[in-house]
C-alpha positions, 0 to 999 in steps of 0.5 A: 747634840751639839751645834756646829761652831761657826767663825764668823770672819766679816769686819763690817760691824753691821754685817758682823753684829746680824749674822751672830745675832741670828746664830745666836738666836738659833742657837749656834756657837760662834767665833769672830774675826775682823780681818784675815790674819785673825781669821786664820789665828781663830780657825788654827786655835779652835778649829771651828765646824764651819767658817762664814767669810767675808771676802774683802778683808783689810788685810788681806783677800779672802781667798788667801784665808781659804788657801791658807785654811785649806793647807790644813783644814777640810771646814766648809767654808762658806763666803758671804761677799758683795762681789757678785761677778762669777769670775770671783766666785769661781776664784772662790770656789776653786780655792776651797770655798763649799758655797758662795753667798752674795750681799745682800742676803737674807736671813733665812737664805743663811740658816737655810746654807747653813743647815744644807752645811750640816746635813752634809757634816753629818753625813760625813761624820756617818761615813767616817764611823762606818768606815771605822768600823769595818776592818779591811786586811787582804780577803779578810774583812771584820764588820765589827758593827755587824759582828761578823767577819767574811773571808773572800766574800764568804761569812766566817763561821766563828766560835763567840770565843774565836770572833773576840781573838779576831777583833782583838788581833785586828784592832791591833794588827801589826802588833805582838800580843802577849798571851797575858794581853790576850787572856785577860782581854777574853777571859778577864784573867789570865791563868795557866790553863787560859793559856792552853785554852788559848792556843786551841782556839788561836790554832782553829781561827788560824786553820779558818783564816788560812784555809787552802793551799797558798793562802796567805798567814793571818796570824804569826806565832811568836813562842812563848810571848803571844801572837800578831796579826800580819798585814796582808797586801 
């Protein structure tokens, strides 16, 4: 697993060297910037995972850097500053900083803050992955990771082909999929008999999805062309 890329924004050379040496010793990748303008450029160009930011920069206040970065990125920003007043901390946190470390600081505390931030990043990534593995359309819910589908909270009993068809349609919701495209993805070929079989399986799938009077239409037939899954509110 790659260590996150850290952007160190610090104009004081001794402090910057301490931070980069610490990062290098613990196998972190890092970039450096010595002023606010350079920090914004590096952040937009390299998309680092975490920013370590000093507030007292020579060309602008660090809070301005936070505000600029927050217009396009949610990367964690850890402020490392000699400013110890509550008002300074509140201003930085309100601008979008995620953590605040006061100088002078210990190497151990810096590493601990990075570990906490890494855990938060890992948790966010896991949540994003989980969200992307579930498709929801109206009362229909397809759990790709679990290999099952639900309608109105009840599990649908689908054959393997029906489930493959449902996944293919849901992953292309709103798009018309041709008979050739579907049969090639389901059976790995496109023969005339496959198109005939497709009609049978699609009818069975539609019956399970649209059972009951007034049920929404999930699958739309485009005669002579193919099928499309409709977006249901």
